N, C-alpha and C positions, 0 to 999 in steps of 0.2 A: 598874960597867961592864955594858952590855947584852950578854947572851950569846945564843947561838943558841937554846938551849932555853927561855929566858925570853920569847922573842918569839912563839913558836908553841905550839899545843896539838895540832896535827894536821898530817899530811903527805900530799901527793899525789905519787906517784912515777911517772915515765915509765919505759918498759922499754928500748926500743931506744936505744942510746947512753948509757944510765945503768946498767942491769943487764947488758945483753948488747950484742954487736956481731956481726951476721951469724949469729945463733943460738948464739953461743958466750958463756959467762959471762965478764964482765970480772973481772980479778983482785980478790979480796977481797969481791966484791959479795954472794955468798951469806952469808958470815959477818957482813957489815955489816947485812944485812937481819935475820938471826937476832938480832943485838944489839938492833935496834929493837924487834923482837917481844918480846924478854925485858924490855925497859923498859916495855912496855905502851903505846907511842905509838900513838894512833889513826891509821891510814893506809889509803889506797886506791891502787890502781894505775890510772892513766889513760893510755891509749896510743892512738896513731893507727895502729898496726900493723894491716894489713887483709889479710894473706895467709891468716890462719886465722879461724875462728869462735872465740868466747870459750872454749868448752869445750876445744878443741884447744890453744889457746894456754896455757891454765892447765895442762894436762897436760904440755906441753913445758917450761914453766918449772919445774914440780915435778920433772921428770926431770933438770933441770940442778942441782937441789938448792936451789931457791928456796922459801921458806916463803910460798907464794901459795895463797889459797883462792878458789874461784870467786866467792863473794859479794863479795870485795874487788876483783875485777878488772872494769874497765870499758873497753870498746873502741869505736872509731868504728863498727864494724859493728853493735854492739849499739845505739848511739845512732841510727843510720840505720834499723835495723829497727823501733825503737820509734816513730820519726817516721812511717814508712810505715804502721804499725799505727794510729797516731792519725789519720792521713789516710784510713783505711779503704781503703787501696790494695788492688788485686786483681792487677794485672799490672805487671811491671817488666822492664827489660832490664839485666842485670848485666854490667858490665865488671869482673869479680871472679874471683879464683881459685875453683875448685870448693869447697874447704873453707870459704871465707868465705861462700859462698852458703847454707850450712847455717843461718846465722843468720836467714835470711829465710823461715822456715817459714810455709806457708800462702799464699805469693805464687806466682803462675804466671809462668814465664819467657815473655815475648812478644817475638819478634823483629820483628813487623810493626806492632803498635799498642800499645806499652806506655804506661802512665800516667807512669812514672818511668824515667829512665836513672840507674843508680847506678854511680859510678866509684870504684874503689879500686885496689889494687895488682894489676896484671895482667902485669907484666914483658914478656917477648917476645910476649905475647898482644895487645899494643897494635899490631895490624896495621892497614894502611890499610882493609881490608875491615871489620874490627870497628869502627873509628872512624867509617867512613862509614855503617854501619848505625845507630850512635848518633846521628850527625849528622842522618840522615833522620828518625829518631824524634823528635828535638827540633824539627825543622821542622814535624812533624806535630802538635805540641802537648804532647809529653811534658815533664815537669819534670826539670831536671838536679839531681841530688843528688851532691855530692862527699863522700866519706868524709873527705877532707882535701885541702889544696892545697899540700902540701910540695913544694918544688922538687927536692930531691935527698936521698939517704940514703947512709949509709956502711956498707960491708961490709969484711971483711978484705982484699978485693981492690981497695978504693978506693971512690970516689964513683960513684953511679949516679943517673940521672934518676928522679924519683919521679912519682907520679900527678898531682900538681898541674900539671905541664907539659901533660898530655893534657887535663885539665879546662880549662885556659886555651885550648887549641886549639879545643875544642868551644864555649867561650864566644865566642871570636873569630869562628868560622865561622858561628854561629847568632845572635849578638847576645843570647843568653840569659845570665842570671846564675845561677851555681850556688848552691844552698843547701848550706852546709858543715856536716856533721853532727859531725865530730870537732873536735879543737883547731885553732884557738883559739875555737871557738864558745862563746859565753857560756852557751847552753842546755846544752851538754855539761858544762861546768864546774859549773853549778848542779845538774845531775842528780847528779853525784858528790859535791859538797859537801853536798847535802841528805841523801844516804845516810851521809856521814861524820858529820854532826850537830855540826860545829864551825863557829862563825862564820868567814866568809872572812877577816876581819882577823887571825885567830889561826891561819891555815893557810899553809903554804909549799908551792909547787909545785917539785919537783926535776926538771929536764929539761936537755936538751942543745940545744934549739932556742929561740933567743932570741925568735922571733916567736910560734910556736905555744904554747910552754910558758911563757916568762917574761911576754911581753906579754899572752897570753891570761889568765894568772892575775891579773895586775895590773888588768886591765879589770874583773874581778869583785870586786876588793878584797882579793885574797890577795897574798902575797909571791911573787916569782919568784927561785928559787935556781938558778943556772946551773952545770953541770958541763962540763968540757972534754973528757970522755972519748969523746964521740961525734962528731957532725957539726960541732961548734964550729970556727969559724975566727976568726982575730984580727979580720978585717973586720967580724964580727958586732957588735963593740963600737962601731962607727961608725954604727949605725943609729938613734941617739937612743932606744934602749931600754936602761934601766939596771937590771940585776939588783940586788936587795938584797944578794945574796952571790954570790961566784964561787969554785968549788972545782976542783981538778984531777980529782977523781973522787968517786963515791958513797962509796967506802971512806973517803976523807979527810973528807968531809962528816960521815959518821956518827961517825967517830973524834972529831971536834971536838964534835959535838952531845952525845955520850954521856960525854965526859970532863968536862963541866961539872957 
């Protein structure tokens, strides 16, 4: 019989919806992660969370009791920052929270003539004025970079619109197509897989988003394991994307993985 642990040698783990919801640890998630660490399973954390820079997010996860090290943590803000560095960018317009902007060291914020408009999680900061400034910059030739295009996310207070809705509005208004830095970008997945050092066919992505996590992983040749603890809705299973495995939670997944 094929078991979970016999099909993979490494894991990619999402954060929001898998380990936490709304900044609160999900039941059993810390202990489950410690169990994986004790087993010596190669793993990396790959997240589209863009409220914080990578350093701040790492510290927050550690404060919640998660065994996370900075070198194991990859974020969409990091991926976008590296992309802009590769493009030798000098000026950008951030639609980002202040902490997330710390990832873009060396770039000048330019409201008038940026080379790039970078869109992440801005919450109530997505005002008409802010969006119109970005709209005008794109009409003036700036490139649109989306940290992700997720439609919504889940908190203890329910579902909220996510940055993808605002990215889509800018694309519609300008005719531009956004470059997506985070999941499901294959470049993002390959960056993390290269660091993990395990062939994609022997890796499973653990996430709660059937498009960004499951399909994104499958496109690069990895498995997609879906957990129902986050933004999952039953309708997700009608999108013709088929996870290799489905679990109620990260705790259940690790229990099965390590019991074999």
